[in-house]
C-alpha positions as protocol buffer text, in pm:
chain_id: "A"
residue {
  index: 1
  type: MET
  ca { x: 0 y: 0 z: 0 }
}
residue {
  index: 2
  type: ALA
  ca { x: 136 y: 344 z: -91 }
}
residue {
  index: 3
  type: THR
  ca { x: 249 y: 567 z: 192 }
}
residue {
  index: 4
  type: PRO
  ca { x: 90 y: 912 z: 225 }
}
residue {
  index: 5
  type: ARG
  ca { x: 407 y: 1074 z: 99 }
}
residue {
  index: 6
  type: SER
  ca { x: 420 y: 860 z: -217 }
}
residue {
  index: 7
  type: CYS
  ca { x: 52 y: 936 z: -281 }
}
residue {
  index: 8
  type: VAL
  ca { x: 128 y: 1306 z: -270 }
}
residue {
  index: 9
  type: LEU
  ca { x: 416 y: 1256 z: -513 }
}
residue {
  index: 10
  type: TRP
  ca { x: 198 y: 1057 z: -753 }
}
residue {
  index: 11
  type: SER
  ca { x: -73 y: 1323 z: -752 }
}
residue {
  index: 12
  type: TYR
  ca { x: 177 y: 1579 z: -881 }
}
residue {
  index: 13
  type: CYS
  ca { x: 286 y: 1377 z: -1186 }
}
residue {
  index: 14
  type: GLY
  ca { x: 272 y: 1535 z: -1532 }
}
residue {
  index: 15
  type: ARG
  ca { x: 219 y: 1906 z: -1572 }
}
residue {
  index: 16
  type: GLY
  ca { x: 110 y: 1952 z: -1211 }
}
residue {
  index: 17
  type: TRP
  ca { x: 436 y: 1803 z: -1085 }
}
residue {
  index: 18
  type: SER
  ca { x: 639 y: 2021 z: -1326 }
}
residue {
  index: 19
  type: ARG
  ca { x: 460 y: 2335 z: -1211 }
}
residue {
  index: 20
  type: LEU
  ca { x: 509 y: 2238 z: -847 }
}
residue {
  index: 21
  type: MET
  ca { x: 881 y: 2175 z: -894 }
}
residue {
  index: 22
  type: ARG
  ca { x: 928 y: 2511 z: -1065 }
}
residue {
  index: 23
  type: THR
  ca { x: 788 y: 2676 z: -750 }
}
residue {
  index: 24
  type: GLY
  ca { x: 1032 y: 2489 z: -529 }
}
residue {
  index: 25
  type: GLY
  ca { x: 855 y: 2159 z: -463 }
}
residue {
  index: 26
  type: PRO
  ca { x: 650 y: 2041 z: -163 }
}
residue {
  index: 27
  type: GLN
  ca { x: 777 y: 2135 z: 182 }
}
residue {
  index: 28
  type: TRP
  ca { x: 848 y: 1776 z: 287 }
}
residue {
  index: 29
  type: LEU
  ca { x: 1085 y: 1738 z: -7 }
}
residue {
  index: 30
  type: HIS
  ca { x: 1302 y: 2027 z: 112 }
}
residue {
  index: 31
  type: SER
  ca { x: 1340 y: 1866 z: 454 }
}
residue {
  index: 32
  type: SER
  ca { x: 1472 y: 1543 z: 301 }
}
residue {
  index: 33
  type: LEU
  ca { x: 1742 y: 1704 z: 77 }
}
residue {
  index: 34
  type: PRO
  ca { x: 2069 y: 1877 z: 158 }
}
residue {
  index: 35
  type: ALA
  ca { x: 2024 y: 2251 z: 190 }
}
residue {
  index: 36
  type: GLY
  ca { x: 2049 y: 2432 z: -141 }
}
residue {
  index: 37
  type: SER
  ca { x: 2080 y: 2122 z: -365 }
}
residue {
  index: 38
  type: LEU
  ca { x: 1720 y: 2130 z: -490 }
}
residue {
  index: 39
  type: GLY
  ca { x: 1734 y: 2500 z: -574 }
}
residue {
  index: 40
  type: VAL
  ca { x: 2060 y: 2461 z: -766 }
}
residue {
  index: 41
  type: ARG
  ca { x: 1924 y: 2168 z: -964 }
}
residue {
  index: 42
  type: LEU
  ca { x: 1595 y: 2344 z: -1040 }
}
residue {
  index: 43
  type: LEU
  ca { x: 1775 y: 2658 z: -1157 }
}
residue {
  index: 44
  type: SER
  ca { x: 1996 y: 2445 z: -1381 }
}
residue {
  index: 45
  type: GLN
  ca { x: 1692 y: 2274 z: -1536 }
}
residue {
  index: 46
  type: GLU
  ca { x: 1518 y: 2607 z: -1591 }
}
residue {
  index: 47
  type: LYS
  ca { x: 1829 y: 2747 z: -1759 }
}
residue {
  index: 48
  type: GLN
  ca { x: 1853 y: 2447 z: -1991 }
}
residue {
  index: 49
  type: ALA
  ca { x: 1485 y: 2477 z: -2079 }
}
residue {
  index: 50
  type: THR
  ca { x: 1518 y: 2838 z: -2194 }
}
residue {
  index: 51
  type: GLU
  ca { x: 1848 y: 2805 z: -2383 }
}
residue {
  index: 52
  type: THR
  ca { x: 1873 y: 2721 z: -2752 }
}
residue {
  index: 53
  type: HIS
  ca { x: 2121 y: 2759 z: -3036 }
}
residue {
  index: 54
  type: PHE
  ca { x: 2180 y: 3038 z: -3281 }
}
residue {
  index: 55
  type: GLY
  ca { x: 2416 y: 2863 z: -3517 }
}
residue {
  index: 56
  type: PHE
  ca { x: 2693 y: 2733 z: -3291 }
}
residue {
  index: 57
  type: GLU
  ca { x: 2624 y: 3000 z: -3031 }
}
residue {
  index: 58
  type: THR
  ca { x: 2414 y: 2924 z: -2721 }
}
residue {
  index: 59
  type: VAL
  ca { x: 2154 y: 3194 z: -2658 }
}
residue {
  index: 60
  type: SER
  ca { x: 1823 y: 3234 z: -2475 }
}
residue {
  index: 61
  type: GLU
  ca { x: 1507 y: 3147 z: -2665 }
}
residue {
  index: 62
  type: GLU
  ca { x: 1395 y: 3510 z: -2652 }
}
residue {
  index: 63
  type: GLU
  ca { x: 1730 y: 3627 z: -2788 }
}
residue {
  index: 64
  type: LYS
  ca { x: 1726 y: 3382 z: -3080 }
}
residue {
  index: 65
  type: GLY
  ca { x: 1403 y: 3523 z: -3222 }
}
residue {
  index: 66
  type: GLY
  ca { x: 1552 y: 3872 z: -3235 }
}
residue {
  index: 67
  type: LYS
  ca { x: 1879 y: 3754 z: -3384 }
}
residue {
  index: 68
  type: VAL
  ca { x: 1709 y: 3555 z: -3661 }
}
residue {
  index: 69
  type: TYR
  ca { x: 1488 y: 3853 z: -3740 }
}
residue {
  index: 70
  type: GLN
  ca { x: 1796 y: 4075 z: -3774 }
}
residue {
  index: 71
  type: VAL
  ca { x: 1963 y: 3822 z: -4006 }
}
residue {
  index: 72
  type: PHE
  ca { x: 1677 y: 3824 z: -4256 }
}
residue {
  index: 73
  type: GLU
  ca { x: 1617 y: 4195 z: -4221 }
}
residue {
  index: 74
  type: SER
  ca { x: 1981 y: 4244 z: -4315 }
}
residue {
  index: 75
  type: VAL
  ca { x: 1990 y: 4007 z: -4613 }
}
residue {
  index: 76
  type: ALA
  ca { x: 1637 y: 4057 z: -4754 }
}
residue {
  index: 77
  type: LYS
  ca { x: 1733 y: 4272 z: -5053 }
}
residue {
  index: 78
  type: LYS
  ca { x: 2012 y: 4035 z: -5159 }
}
residue {
  index: 79
  type: TYR
  ca { x: 1841 y: 3714 z: -5049 }
}
residue {
  index: 80
  type: ASP
  ca { x: 1747 y: 3581 z: -5394 }
}
residue {
  index: 81
  type: LEU
  ca { x: 2082 y: 3678 z: -5548 }
}
residue {
  index: 82
  type: MET
  ca { x: 2272 y: 3509 z: -5266 }
}
residue {
  index: 83
  type: ASN
  ca { x: 2063 y: 3193 z: -5309 }
}
residue {
  index: 84
  type: ASP
  ca { x: 2171 y: 3180 z: -5674 }
}
residue {
  index: 85
  type: MET
  ca { x: 2536 y: 3245 z: -5588 }
}
residue {
  index: 86
  type: MET
  ca { x: 2558 y: 3003 z: -5296 }
}
residue {
  index: 87
  type: SER
  ca { x: 2385 y: 2712 z: -5469 }
}
residue {
  index: 88
  type: LEU
  ca { x: 2505 y: 2792 z: -5823 }
}
residue {
  index: 89
  type: GLY
  ca { x: 2136 y: 2813 z: -5913 }
}
residue {
  index: 90
  type: ILE
  ca { x: 2053 y: 2461 z: -5796 }
}
residue {
  index: 91
  type: HIS
  ca { x: 1804 y: 2595 z: -5539 }
}
residue {
  index: 92
  type: ARG
  ca { x: 1572 y: 2664 z: -5834 }
}
residue {
  index: 93
  type: VAL
  ca { x: 1569 y: 2296 z: -5926 }
}
residue {
  index: 94
  type: TRP
  ca { x: 1505 y: 2198 z: -5562 }
}
residue {
  index: 95
  type: LYS
  ca { x: 1205 y: 2433 z: -5547 }
}
residue {
  index: 96
  type: ASP
  ca { x: 1074 y: 2304 z: -5878 }
}
residue {
  index: 97
  type: MET
  ca { x: 1094 y: 1952 z: -5738 }
}
residue {
  index: 98
  type: LEU
  ca { x: 894 y: 2062 z: -5434 }
}
residue {
  index: 99
  type: LEU
  ca { x: 615 y: 2178 z: -5669 }
}
residue {
  index: 100
  type: TRP
  ca { x: 632 y: 1859 z: -5875 }
}
residue {
  index: 101
  type: LYS
  ca { x: 598 y: 1657 z: -5558 }
}
residue {
  index: 102
  type: MET
  ca { x: 305 y: 1873 z: -5444 }
}
residue {
  index: 103
  type: ASN
  ca { x: 133 y: 1844 z: -5784 }
}
residue {
  index: 104
  type: PRO
  ca { x: -140 y: 2094 z: -5689 }
}
residue {
  index: 105
  type: PHE
  ca { x: -472 y: 2097 z: -5871 }
}
residue {
  index: 106
  type: PRO
  ca { x: -687 y: 2400 z: -5961 }
}
residue {
  index: 107
  type: GLY
  ca { x: -867 y: 2514 z: -5648 }
}
residue {
  index: 108
  type: THR
  ca { x: -582 y: 2427 z: -5409 }
}
residue {
  index: 109
  type: GLN
  ca { x: -549 y: 2659 z: -5109 }
}
residue {
  index: 110
  type: LEU
  ca { x: -179 y: 2686 z: -5019 }
}
residue {
  index: 111
  type: LEU
  ca { x: -13 y: 2835 z: -4712 }
}
residue {
  index: 112
  type: ASP
  ca { x: 355 y: 2910 z: -4774 }
}
residue {
  index: 113
  type: VAL
  ca { x: 526 y: 2986 z: -4443 }
}
residue {
  index: 114
  type: ALA
  ca { x: 857 y: 3175 z: -4430 }
}
residue {
  index: 115
  type: GLY
  ca { x: 797 y: 3242 z: -4798 }
}
residue {
  index: 116
  type: GLY
  ca { x: 869 y: 3614 z: -4795 }
}
residue {
  index: 117
  type: THR
  ca { x: 1030 y: 3661 z: -5136 }
}
residue {
  index: 118
  type: GLY
  ca { x: 766 y: 3449 z: -5309 }
}
residue {
  index: 119
  type: ASP
  ca { x: 977 y: 3180 z: -5477 }
}
residue {
  index: 120
  type: ILE
  ca { x: 741 y: 2894 z: -5385 }
}
residue {
  index: 121
  type: ALA
  ca { x: 424 y: 3102 z: -5426 }
}
residue {
  index: 122
  type: PHE
  ca { x: 508 y: 3214 z: -5780 }
}
residue {
  index: 123
  type: ARG
  ca { x: 596 y: 2860 z: -5883 }
}
residue {
  index: 124
  type: PHE
  ca { x: 264 y: 2744 z: -5738 }
}
residue {
  index: 125
  type: LEU
  ca { x: 68 y: 3004 z: -5934 }
}
residue {
  index: 126
  type: ASN
  ca { x: 248 y: 2913 z: -6257 }
}
residue {
  index: 127
  type: TYR
  ca { x: 185 y: 2543 z: -6196 }
}
residue {
  index: 128
  type: VAL
  ca { x: -189 y: 2567 z: -6120 }
}
residue {
  index: 129
  type: GLN
  ca { x: -246 y: 2811 z: -6406 }
}
residue {
  index: 130
  type: ALA
  ca { x: -79 y: 2569 z: -6649 }
}
residue {
  index: 131
  type: GLN
  ca { x: -289 y: 2285 z: -6502 }
}
residue {
  index: 132
  type: HIS
  ca { x: -607 y: 2487 z: -6543 }
}
residue {
  index: 133
  type: GLN
  ca { x: -524 y: 2576 z: -6903 }
}
residue {
  index: 134
  type: ARG
  ca { x: -457 y: 2211 z: -6990 }
}
residue {
  index: 135
  type: LYS
  ca { x: -787 y: 2113 z: -6834 }
}
residue {
  index: 136
  type: GLN
  ca { x: -965 y: 2383 z: -7032 }
}
residue {
  index: 137
  type: LYS
  ca { x: -806 y: 2267 z: -7359 }
}
residue {
  index: 138
  type: ARG
  ca { x: -908 y: 1908 z: -7291 }
}
residue {
  index: 139
  type: GLN
  ca { x: -1266 y: 2018 z: -7233 }
}
residue {
  index: 140
  type: LEU
  ca { x: -1272 y: 2219 z: -7555 }
}
residue {
  index: 141
  type: LYS
  ca { x: -1122 y: 1933 z: -7758 }
}
residue {
  index: 142
  type: ALA
  ca { x: -1393 y: 1706 z: -7623 }
}
residue {
  index: 143
  type: GLN
  ca { x: -1656 y: 1937 z: -7773 }
}
residue {
  index: 144
  type: GLN
  ca { x: -1578 y: 1905 z: -8144 }
}
residue {
  index: 145
  type: ASN
  ca { x: -1892 y: 2085 z: -8261 }
}
residue {
  index: 146
  type: LEU
  ca { x: -1797 y: 2426 z: -8116 }
}
residue {
  index: 147
  type: SER
  ca { x: -1730 y: 2705 z: -8365 }
}
residue {
  index: 148
  type: TRP
  ca { x: -1418 y: 2914 z: -8337 }
}
residue {
  index: 149
  type: GLU
  ca { x: -1633 y: 3206 z: -8214 }
}
residue {
  index: 150
  type: GLU
  ca { x: -1765 y: 2994 z: -7928 }
}
residue {
  index: 151
  type: ILE
  ca { x: -1415 y: 2876 z: -7840 }
}
residue {
  index: 152
  type: ALA
  ca { x: -1280 y: 3233 z: -7841 }
}
residue {
  index: 153
  type: LYS
  ca { x: -1574 y: 3348 z: -7627 }
}
residue {
  index: 154
  type: ARG
  ca { x: -1504 y: 3079 z: -7367 }
}
residue {
  index: 155
  type: TYR
  ca { x: -1143 y: 3191 z: -7336 }
}
residue {
  index: 156
  type: GLN
  ca { x: -1247 y: 3556 z: -7309 }
}
residue {
  index: 157
  type: ASN
  ca { x: -1510 y: 3481 z: -7044 }
}
residue {
  index: 158
  type: GLU
  ca { x: -1263 y: 3295 z: -6824 }
}
residue {
  index: 159
  type: GLU
  ca { x: -1293 y: 3478 z: -6491 }
}
residue {
  index: 160
  type: ASP
  ca { x: -1028 y: 3295 z: -6288 }
}
residue {
  index: 161
  type: PRO
  ca { x: -723 y: 3161 z: -6474 }
}
residue {
  index: 162
  type: LEU
  ca { x: -615 y: 2987 z: -6151 }
}
residue {
  index: 163
  type: GLY
  ca { x: -930 y: 2779 z: -6122 }
}
residue {
  index: 164
  type: GLY
  ca { x: -994 y: 2903 z: -5769 }
}
residue {
  index: 165
  type: SER
  ca { x: -642 y: 2840 z: -5637 }
}
residue {
  index: 166
  type: ARG
  ca { x: -499 y: 3081 z: -5381 }
}
residue {
  index: 167
  type: VAL
  ca { x: -168 y: 3112 z: -5199 }
}
residue {
  index: 168
  type: MET
  ca { x: -119 y: 3283 z: -4864 }
}
residue {
  index: 169
  type: ILE
  ca { x: 241 y: 3388 z: -4803 }
}
residue {
  index: 170
  type: CYS
  ca { x: 317 y: 3415 z: -4432 }
}
residue {
  index: 171
  type: ASP
  ca { x: 648 y: 3549 z: -4301 }
}
residue {
  index: 172
  type: ILE
  ca { x: 756 y: 3695 z: -3969 }
}
residue {
  index: 173
  type: ASN
  ca { x: 991 y: 3945 z: -4132 }
}
residue {
  index: 174
  type: ARG
  ca { x: 852 y: 4269 z: -4279 }
}
residue {
  index: 175
  type: GLU
  ca { x: 1155 y: 4327 z: -4502 }
}
residue {
  index: 176
  type: MET
  ca { x: 1125 y: 3986 z: -4665 }
}
residue {
  index: 177
  type: LEU
  ca { x: 755 y: 4046 z: -4733 }
}
residue {
  index: 178
  type: LYS
  ca { x: 837 y: 4388 z: -4877 }
}
residue {
  index: 179
  type: VAL
  ca { x: 1086 y: 4230 z: -5119 }
}
residue {
  index: 180
  type: GLY
  ca { x: 830 y: 3964 z: -5213 }
}
residue {
  index: 181
  type: ARG
  ca { x: 554 y: 4216 z: -5285 }
}
residue {
  index: 182
  type: LYS
  ca { x: 786 y: 4421 z: -5508 }
}
residue {
  index: 183
  type: LYS
  ca { x: 897 y: 4108 z: -5690 }
}
residue {
  index: 184
  type: ALA
  ca { x: 532 y: 4006 z: -5749 }
}
residue {
  index: 185
  type: SER
  ca { x: 454 y: 4351 z: -5889 }
}
residue {
  index: 186
  type: ASP
  ca { x: 761 y: 4352 z: -6114 }
}
residue {
  index: 187
  type: GLN
  ca { x: 684 y: 4005 z: -6251 }
}
residue {
  index: 188
  type: GLY
  ca { x: 312 y: 4069 z: -6300 }
}
residue {
  index: 189
  type: TYR
  ca { x: 170 y: 3843 z: -6029 }
}
residue {
  index: 190
  type: LYS
  ca { x: -158 y: 3990 z: -5902 }
}
residue {
  index: 191
  type: ALA
  ca { x: -439 y: 3735 z: -5876 }
}
residue {
  index: 192
  type: GLY
  ca { x: -443 y: 3460 z: -5615 }
}
residue {
  index: 193
  type: LEU
  ca { x: -182 y: 3615 z: -5383 }
}
residue {
  index: 194
  type: ALA
  ca { x: -207 y: 3738 z: -5024 }
}
residue {
  index: 195
  type: TRP
  ca { x: 73 y: 3849 z: -4790 }
}
residue {
  index: 196
  type: VAL
  ca { x: 49 y: 3811 z: -4413 }
}
residue {
  index: 197
  type: LEU
  ca { x: 288 y: 3903 z: -4135 }
}
residue {
  index: 198
  type: GLY
  ca { x: 287 y: 3607 z: -3899 }
}
residue {
  index: 199
  type: ASP
  ca { x: 485 y: 3371 z: -3678 }
}
residue {
  index: 200
  type: ALA
  ca { x: 522 y: 3004 z: -3775 }
}
residue {
  index: 201
  type: GLU
  ca { x: 485 y: 2912 z: -3407 }
}
residue {
  index: 202
  type: GLU
  ca { x: 153 y: 3096 z: -3373 }
}
residue {
  index: 203
  type: LEU
  ca { x: -13 y: 3120 z: -3713 }
}
residue {
  index: 204
  type: PRO
  ca { x: -286 y: 3384 z: -3749 }
}
residue {
  index: 205
  type: PHE
  ca { x: -529 y: 3145 z: -3923 }
}
residue {
  index: 206
  type: ASP
  ca { x: -831 y: 2935 z: -3828 }
}
residue {
  index: 207
  type: ASP
  ca { x: -819 y: 2558 z: -3794 }
}
residue {
  index: 208
  type: HIS
  ca { x: -862 y: 2338 z: -4103 }
}
residue {
  index: 209
  type: LYS
  ca { x: -816 y: 2622 z: -4352 }
}
residue {
  index: 210
  type: PHE
  ca { x: -555 y: 2508 z: -4610 }
}
residue {
  index: 211
  type: ASP
  ca { x: -506 y: 2213 z: -4845 }
}
residue {
  index: 212
  type: VAL
  ca { x: -126 y: 2234 z: -4848 }
}
residue {
  index: 213
  type: TYR
  ca { x: 133 y: 2384 z: -4613 }
}
residue {
  index: 214
  type: THR
  ca { x: 484 y: 2449 z: -4744 }
}
residue {
  index: 215
  type: ILE
  ca { x: 795 y: 2583 z: -4576 }
}
residue {
  index: 216
  type: ALA
  ca { x: 1119 y: 2607 z: -4775 }
}
residue {
  index: 217
  type: PHE
  ca { x: 1450 y: 2680 z: -4602 }
}
residue {
  index: 218
  type: GLY
  ca { x: 1268 y: 2833 z: -4308 }
}
residue {
  index: 219
  type: ILE
  ca { x: 1194 y: 2579 z: -4038 }
}
residue {
  index: 220
  type: ARG
  ca { x: 1551 y: 2550 z: -3912 }
}
residue {
  index: 221
  type: ASN
  ca { x: 1531 y: 2918 z: -3812 }
}
residue {
  index: 222
  type: VAL
  ca { x: 1228 y: 2860 z: -3589 }
}
residue {
  index: 223
  type: THR
  ca { x: 1297 y: 2856 z: -3214 }
}
residue {
  index: 224
  type: HIS
  ca { x: 1045 y: 2579 z: -3134 }
}
residue {
  index: 225
  type: ILE
  ca { x: 1029 y: 2350 z: -3436 }
}
residue {
  index: 226
  type: ASP
  ca { x: 783 y: 2116 z: -3264 }
}
residue {
  index: 227
  type: GLN
  ca { x: 542 y: 2404 z: -3206 }
}
residue {
  index: 228
  type: ALA
  ca { x: 565 y: 2516 z: -3570 }
}
residue {
  index: 229
  type: LEU
  ca { x: 486 y: 2160 z: -3683 }
}
residue {
  index: 230
  type: GLN
  ca { x: 183 y: 2146 z: -3453 }
}
residue {
  index: 231
  type: GLU
  ca { x: 62 y: 2475 z: -3599 }
}
residue {
  index: 232
  type: ALA
  ca { x: 105 y: 2336 z: -3951 }
}
residue {
  index: 233
  type: HIS
  ca { x: -109 y: 2039 z: -3853 }
}
residue {
  index: 234
  type: ARG
  ca { x: -373 y: 2264 z: -3697 }
}
residue {
  index: 235
  type: VAL
  ca { x: -431 y: 2490 z: -4000 }
}
residue {
  index: 236
  type: LEU
  ca { x: -443 y: 2208 z: -4256 }
}
residue {
  index: 237
  type: LYS
  ca { x: -774 y: 2058 z: -4360 }
}
residue {
  index: 238
  type: PRO
  ca { x: -828 y: 1685 z: -4298 }
}
residue {
  index: 239
  type: GLY
  ca { x: -644 y: 1519 z: -4587 }
}
residue {
  index: 240
  type: GLY
  ca { x: -415 y: 1821 z: -4617 }
}
residue {
  index: 241
  type: ARG
  ca { x: -46 y: 1788 z: -4693 }
}
residue {
  index: 242
  type: PHE
  ca { x: 267 y: 1919 z: -4522 }
}
residue {
  index: 243
  type: LEU
  ca { x: 576 y: 1973 z: -4739 }
}
residue {
  index: 244
  type: CYS
  ca { x: 911 y: 2098 z: -4614 }
}
residue {
  index: 245
  type: LEU
  ca { x: 1222 y: 2170 z: -4822 }
}
residue {
  index: 246
  type: GLU
  ca { x: 1523 y: 2214 z: -4596 }
}
residue {
  index: 247
  type: PHE
  ca { x: 1897 y: 2165 z: -4576 }
}
residue {
  index: 248
  type: SER
  ca { x: 1982 y: 1825 z: -4433 }
}
residue {
  index: 249
  type: GLN
  ca { x: 2268 y: 1581 z: -4375 }
}
residue {
  index: 250
  type: VAL
  ca { x: 2496 y: 1483 z: -4663 }
}
residue {
  index: 251
  type: ASN
  ca { x: 2517 y: 1106 z: -4696 }
}
residue {
  index: 252
  type: ASN
  ca { x: 2839 y: 1082 z: -4900 }
}
residue {
  index: 253
  type: PRO
  ca { x: 3163 y: 1121 z: -4694 }
}
residue {
  index: 254
  type: LEU
  ca { x: 3366 y: 1276 z: -4978 }
}
residue {
  index: 255
  type: ILE
  ca { x: 3091 y: 1519 z: -5076 }
}
residue {
  index: 256
  type: SER
  ca { x: 3039 y: 1598 z: -4706 }
}
residue {
  index: 257
  type: ARG
  ca { x: 3401 y: 1710 z: -4667 }
}
residue {
  index: 258
  type: LEU
  ca { x: 3388 y: 1922 z: -4982 }
}
residue {
  index: 259
  type: TYR
  ca { x: 3053 y: 2066 z: -4877 }
}
residue {
  index: 260
  type: ASP
  ca { x: 3189 y: 2164 z: -4535 }
}
residue {
  index: 261
  type: LEU
  ca { x: 3490 y: 2328 z: -4694 }
}
residue {
  index: 262
  type: TYR
  ca { x: 3270 y: 2525 z: -4934 }
}
residue {
  index: 263
  type: SER
  ca { x: 3019 y: 2616 z: -4663 }
}
residue {
  index: 264
  type: PHE
  ca { x: 3262 y: 2751 z: -4405 }
}
residue {
  index: 265
  type: GLN
  ca { x: 3531 y: 2895 z: -4631 }
}
residue {
  index: 266
  type: VAL
  ca { x: 3335 y: 3030 z: -4929 }
}
residue {
  index: 267
  type: ILE
  ca { x: 2975 y: 3113 z: -4831 }
}
residue {
  index: 268
  type: PRO
  ca { x: 3058 y: 3371 z: -4559 }
}
residue {
  index: 269
  type: VAL
  ca { x: 3299 y: 3539 z: -4802 }
}
residue {
  index: 270
  type: LEU
  ca { x: 3024 y: 3556 z: -5066 }
}
residue {
  index: 271
  type: GLY
  ca { x: 2795 y: 3703 z: -4802 }
}
residue {
  index: 272
  type: GLU
  ca { x: 3048 y: 3976 z: -4726 }
}
residue {
  index: 273
  type: VAL
  ca { x: 3123 y: 4057 z: -5091 }
}
residue {
  index: 274
  type: ILE
  ca { x: 2764 y: 4047 z: -5226 }
}
residue {
  index: 275
  type: ALA
  ca { x: 2545 y: 4135 z: -4927 }
}
residue {
  index: 276
  type: GLY
  ca { x: 2800 y: 4309 z: -4707 }
}
residue {
  index: 277
  type: ASP
  ca { x: 2716 y: 4065 z: -4427 }
}
residue {
  index: 278
  type: TRP
  ca { x: 2962 y: 3797 z: -4319 }
}
residue {
  index: 279
  type: LYS
  ca { x: 2793 y: 3714 z: -3987 }
}
residue {
  index: 280
  type: SER
  ca { x: 2450 y: 3634 z: -4131 }
}
residue {
  index: 281
  type: TYR
  ca { x: 2594 y: 3379 z: -4372 }
}
residue {
  index: 282
  type: GLN
  ca { x: 2819 y: 3235 z: -4104 }
}
residue {
  index: 283
  type: TYR
  ca { x: 2499 y: 3177 z: -3907 }
}
residue {
  index: 284
  type: LEU
  ca { x: 2340 y: 3020 z: -4215 }
}
residue {
  index: 285
  type: VAL
  ca { x: 2603 y: 2747 z: -4250 }
}
residue {
  index: 286
  type: GLU
  ca { x: 2613 y: 2686 z: -3874 }
}
residue {
  index: 287
  type: SER
  ca { x: 2232 y: 2658 z: -3852 }
}
residue {
  index: 288
  type: ILE
  ca { x: 2237 y: 2390 z: -4122 }
}
residue {
  index: 289
  type: ARG
  ca { x: 2471 y: 2176 z: -3909 }
}
residue {
  index: 290
  type: LYS
  ca { x: 2245 y: 2211 z: -3606 }
}
residue {
  index: 291
  type: PHE
  ca { x: 1932 y: 2097 z: -3790 }
}
residue {
  index: 292
  type: PRO
  ca { x: 1812 y: 1739 z: -3728 }
}
residue {
  index: 293
  type: SER
  ca { x: 1895 y: 1459 z: -3970 }
}
residue {
  index: 294
  type: GLN
  ca { x: 1640 y: 1333 z: -4223 }
}
residue {
  index: 295
  type: GLU
  ca { x: 1524 y: 1051 z: -3992 }
}
residue {
  index: 296
  type: GLU
  ca { x: 1514 y: 1270 z: -3680 }
}
residue {
  index: 297
  type: PHE
  ca { x: 1307 y: 1536 z: -3856 }
}
residue {
  index: 298
  type: LYS
  ca { x: 1074 y: 1267 z: -3991 }
}
residue {
  index: 299
  type: GLU
  ca { x: 1008 y: 1156 z: -3633 }
}
residue {
  index: 300
  type: MET
  ca { x: 938 y: 1515 z: -3527 }
}
residue {
  index: 301
  type: ILE
  ca { x: 679 y: 1549 z: -3805 }
}
residue {
  index: 302
  type: GLU
  ca { x: 514 y: 1225 z: -3694 }
}
residue {
  index: 303
  type: ASP
  ca { x: 511 y: 1346 z: -3332 }
}
residue {
  index: 304
  type: ALA
  ca { x: 314 y: 1653 z: -3449 }
}
residue {
  index: 305
  type: GLY
  ca { x: 36 y: 1421 z: -3567 }
}
residue {
  index: 306
  type: PHE
  ca { x: 116 y: 1375 z: -3936 }
}
residue {
  index: 307
  type: GLN
  ca { x: 86 y: 1035 z: -4101 }
}
residue {
  index: 308
  type: LYS
  ca { x: 241 y: 870 z: -4406 }
}
residue {
  index: 309
  type: VAL
  ca { x: 554 y: 1078 z: -4345 }
}
residue {
  index: 310
  type: THR
  ca { x: 829 y: 1028 z: -4603 }
}
residue {
  index: 311
  type: TYR
  ca { x: 1134 y: 1216 z: -4723 }
}
residue {
  index: 312
  type: GLU
  ca { x: 1349 y: 1236 z: -5033 }
}
residue {
  index: 313
  type: SER
  ca { x: 1713 y: 1344 z: -5016 }
}
residue {
  index: 314
  type: LEU
  ca { x: 1833 y: 1560 z: -5303 }
}
residue {
  index: 315
  type: THR
  ca { x: 2190 y: 1630 z: -5420 }
}
residue {
  index: 316
  type: SER
  ca { x: 2342 y: 1366 z: -5192 }
}
residue {
  index: 317
  type: GLY
  ca { x: 2143 y: 1489 z: -4893 }
}
residue {
  index: 318
  type: ILE
  ca { x: 2242 y: 1856 z: -4908 }
}
residue {
  index: 319
  type: VAL
  ca { x: 1866 y: 1916 z: -4895 }
}
residue {
  index: 320
  type: ALA
  ca { x: 1564 y: 1696 z: -4833 }
}
residue {
  index: 321
  type: ILE
  ca { x: 1192 y: 1721 z: -4900 }
}
residue {
  index: 322
  type: HIS
  ca { x: 975 y: 1587 z: -4618 }
}
residue {
  index: 323
  type: SER
  ca { x: 609 y: 1510 z: -4678 }
}
residue {
  index: 324
  type: GLY
  ca { x: 327 y: 1422 z: -4440 }
}
residue {
  index: 325
  type: PHE
  ca { x: -54 y: 1411 z: -4436 }
}
residue {
  index: 326
  type: LYS
  ca { x: -317 y: 1517 z: -4186 }
}
residue {
  index: 327
  type: LEU
  ca { x: -544 y: 1212 z: -4183 }
}
């Protein structure tokens, strides 16, 4: 039979026990421990709980958010150019592959998180517009008796070339959104786009709102990745899909050594020469090394409630595309 003291201990398990311990624990526990030992241990645990990494640097969770914001505020205007320079343009192929894997249909509602400069959003709009046009052509071919006037009239009366598709671009950084809006205007993207200032860890959207959630090269900069994944799950409709394109772990030893050499010796120099910012690109390469492996990240996605989680490594694992469904 449990003693009264053990019953008290059991009743505080879970969140109640954690809250109690943060306040110093029950009085009887203090009397059974050496003076000061509990307080020291509790302070140590609290310190560990609020610390995280900013690249290879250990910082508080509050401090990391500000530092990451400053990085992207600093590099926003040169962000796309630096992506081309750092990856020798290969990032474009990776993003194209993300869209091919998504294979959106007309009417798809997409949320692109950390998508400030619009790379994924613009590809999505191009893809669904091409899909819609192909569908329209198939329908017209199936109606052989239409005159050319009727065919021309159908094209002219087309109200929505996207077939009802929409993309919401959500980013926490105002400067990145500003660059994205200008880019959309310069390239003629108007319909089907919306820009929202928002935090991946606390999305400003209702539950079950989107068909697809994408995040490309953004989730490693989030302080609480698990919370961002839970938010992704929350805003997706049942049957919705999560897709993440992110740097990962290289699986070839020779390529890994060359990649490390290029990352640490060349990329920060490019950042200084092109963007005038060595430190931001030093953080970039360090943050990649701190991100979980393909298998570890897969488990994190599953822990957030996603099912049928898979991943595909690209370019020997330099990046990976993870996919999961809300079922």
